[in-house]
N, C-alpha and C positions, 0 to 999 in steps of 0.2 A: 505492500499500499504508500503512495507517494505522499509526503510530509502535508500537503494539501488538500488533500481526499478527504472528505468528512466521512466520519464512521457509518457505518447502514443502523437503519433505526427499524423499531419492528411497530408498529402501530395498531393498536387493540380498537375494537369500535362495539355502541352498545346504544343504538338507538341514535341521540344527539351528541353522546357522549364518545371524546375521540379523546386516547391515550397515545404518547409517542413515547417509546423507550429506546435508551441509546447502551447499551449492552456492553461494548467495547469501552465506553467512558466511564468506568468504574461505576454499571449496573444503574445507570443516571435514568430519572426522567426530563426527556426534554420539553417536553409541553404536557399539559389538560386541559381541554377545551367543554363545556356542553352547550351547543350552537356555537354563537359567534362569543361567548364570554370565556376568558381565559380564568380559570381556577387558580391557578399556581400563576408566578411570575414568571416572564419569558425574556431572558435578554437578546434574541434575536441571531446569537451568536452559534454558528454553526461548531457541532463537537467533531474533531478532529485532534491527529496526534500533535503532542505539545501544548493544547490547548488548557487554560486553565479550569479548572471542575467545578468551581465556583459559580459558574455561568448557567449551571444547569436548572430546571426549574423543581428539583429533589435528589439528594443520593441516600446514600447507604451510611449508617454510622457503624462498622464494624472493626474492631474488638472492645472500642471504647468508643466514648463522646466526649468530644471537646479535646484541650490540651491536659498532657502531662509535665506538670511544674517540673523545670530543671531537665526534663528530658530522662529521669530515673526516678525510680521506687523501687522496696524491697520486696522479695517474694521469698518465699523459704529461706529465709535468712542469707540471700545471697543481691545484691543489687544488680540492679535491672537497668541500663541505659540502651536508649533509643535515641536517634538521632534527627534532626530536623525535618518533614517529610514534603515542605512547601516551603519555596521563596516568598521570603518576608515574614516569616516565622520563626522564633528563635526556639520553641518548643513543638514536640509533634504534635499533630491536629488529625483528630477524626479518624484516626485508625489508619489501616493500609485498603478496605473495603471501596472505598469512595476515587483510590487513586489506580484502582486495576482491574481488566476487563473482567466481564463476568460471560457466561455460556447461558445461550437458552438451551432449556430442557425440556419444557413444555410450550405449547403456544396454539388459541383458537383464535377466534375473532374478538373473544373478550377476555380470554387468561391467557398469561403467562408465567412462568416459573424464569427466573435468573439464578443462575449459582454463581459458588465463587468458592475454587479449594486454596487455601492455605499451605503451605508445606513448614512453614517458621522460617526467618529470615531476622535481618537485623533490625527490619523495620518493626517487627513484634518474632520473639523465638517463640512463640508456641504455635503447632499445626491448628487448623478447625475447619469449618466448612461450613458457607453460609448460603440460605436461597433468600429470595423475595418473590413470594407470589403474591400478582397481580390481579384482582376480579373487579374487574369495570362493568357497571352496570348504567341505565340512562339518567340516572340522578346520583349517582355517587362512585366512590371508587375504595377498594379495600385493599390495603395490601397486610398481608403475614409477614410477618419476619422470624425466620428459623437460625440457630447458630448451635454447633455441635462440638463439644471438645473433642479434638484429633489425636492427644500427646496422651503422654503417656502419667500422666501427673493432675492432679487438680488445680487447676488455673483459672486467672481471673478472664470475665468472658461477659463481652455483651453485645447489644444490637439494638439499634435508634433508627431513625430516620430526620432528615435536615432538609423539611420542604422550603421554598419562597413564596412567599405572596406581594403582590402588589402593594405599595403603600400609601397611595394617592389616593382618600377618601376613606382611607379603611378604619375599622374598628375591632379591637380585640377584647374580648370577657372569656376569662376562666376565673380560676380560684384555686388556694394554694396554701399549706401552711407557714411557710415561710421563703423569703429570696436569701441567696448570699449574694453580699455587695462584694463587688470584684475593684483589684486595686489596678496599678498604673499598667501591670503586665497583666491584667484581664484573667490574672486569677482569683479565688474566691479568699476574700480576708475573713469574713464572717459573717454568722447570718442574722438576720432581723425579721422582724414580722412585718407582715404588708402592711404600707401607710398611705398617704394621700399620692405619693411621688411615683409608688411601685405597684399597686395594688388595681388588677383589674378587674376584679369581682361585677362592679356595674358594668363594664364595659366603658373601653377608654379610646379618645382617636389616636392614631397611631404617629400621626402628624405631631413634630416637634417632639418627642422621645426619642431618648438617645439611650440604650441599654446594650448589654450583653450579660446577662445574668442567668444562673440556674433557679429554679423555682424547685423547692422540695414538697415533698407530699401535695401535690398536683391532684385532684380528684377523678381526673381523665376525662374530662370532659371542656370543651372551648369552642368558642363561634367568633367566625370572622364575619363581616358584612363591608358594603360599601356602600357609600351615599349615592353615586350614581352608576350602579349595577342593579340588574334583579336579581341574582341568584347570591343567599348568603353561604353559609359555609357551617357544618357542626363536624366539630371533632371527637371520636370517640376511641379510647386506647386503654388498656389496662398496664399500663407504664405508668409510674410512680412519680417521674419529673418532667420540667419542661426549661428548654432554654429558651431563652427570650432574647432574640438580637436585633437591632433597630439603629442602623449606622445613621449619623447625622446626615442628613442632604440626601441620603438614597434615595431610589425609586422602591427598595423592595424593604420586606423585615421577615424575619424567621421566628416560625414558631416551631421548636424541634423535641417531638416528643420522645424521652432517651428516660433508660433505667437507672440511671447514677447521677449524682453529681459532679460538676466539674472539678477536675483534679481528685477523683474520688481515693485512689490508691496513693495520694499523700497526705491524707486530711483525716486519717487513724479511725475513730469511732464516731468523727464528726458527720452529720451530713447522710445522706443514702450513698451507702459502700456500692461498691463494683458487684456485680451478681459473679459467683465462682462455681464454674464446672466439674464436676467428678469426670475421668476418662470416659467418655462415649458419652457423657449425660448430651442430652438438647436443654436447650432454652430457646422459646417462642414469645412471641408478642403481638398483638393485631394492633393495625390504627387504620380508622375506618373515618372517610369523609364524604357526608351526606350533603347535597345541595337541598336548601329550600329555596320559597319565594318571599322575596319580601312583599312587605303588604302595602 
C-alpha cells in the first residue's frame, strides 16, 4: 500500500443509519450518521498510513485508558516501563489498540466484529486478544468490547471507548460520584465532589468548558443533544468511569466510557483501579448509543 492511499473502510447500514469502520486504522470508527445528521464528530481527514488516529470519530482504548504517569508502574514487584507512543505526549497514552491494525472476522449488513491480537512488546509486555462487536440499528449503535488475557499470569487489563462529538451548540448530561482534578501534566491530583464548575447532572452547554478529567462512580447513563439538530443521544454502559475531554476552542468534545481512573496503575487504592485478569480470563463491556427525537 502506498503512503498516500487511504485505508479500506467497511460500512454497515440499518435503515437511515450508516456506520463506517476503518479496521486498519486502530479499529476506528470514521463516521456514524443517521440520515443527514452526524452522530459522532467527523474530521474529514482520510485514514491512511502515517495519519493521526485522533482524527477518527471514535477508537478503542485497550489495554488501558488515558495516561500512565512517568511511563512506569510496579507490577508483581517489578518496575514496568513503557515508552511514549504518540508524538507530543511525554507519557504513554490510551494503550496499543488505537495504534494497531484490526482484522474483520465477521461482517453482515448491520453487524461487524473487529479483532486485534497482541503478542506482548515494548509498548505493553503482556499478550491479549481484543474484539469490538458493532451492531447497528436504524436508531442506534451498540458496541460490545471484549478483551482476554493470553499471558501466563494475572495482569492489568482494560477496554473502553473514546468517541468524539460535535461541540457546537452541544449539551452534556450525566451524574458521577466524584471528579479527579488534573494537574498541568494532565495526571490526576485529587478527587473532589462535583460543584458548579464540574457538575453535569442537570445538563450543561459544552461551549466555554475546558476539561480533561476522569469521573469516578458514573451511573452508566449520559445524554448529549444539540440546539440545532433533530436527534439527541442517550449513552448507556456497564462501565463505571467516564473521561470528559473538552479542549478550549475545539470543534469537538469527548465523553469516554472507561473502566478505571486515569493513571490508575500508580494511584494505589485511590480512585477506580485497573481491572486485573487471570490467565485466560475475559473482560467484557457494552456501550449503547440510542438516538432520540428532540421535541
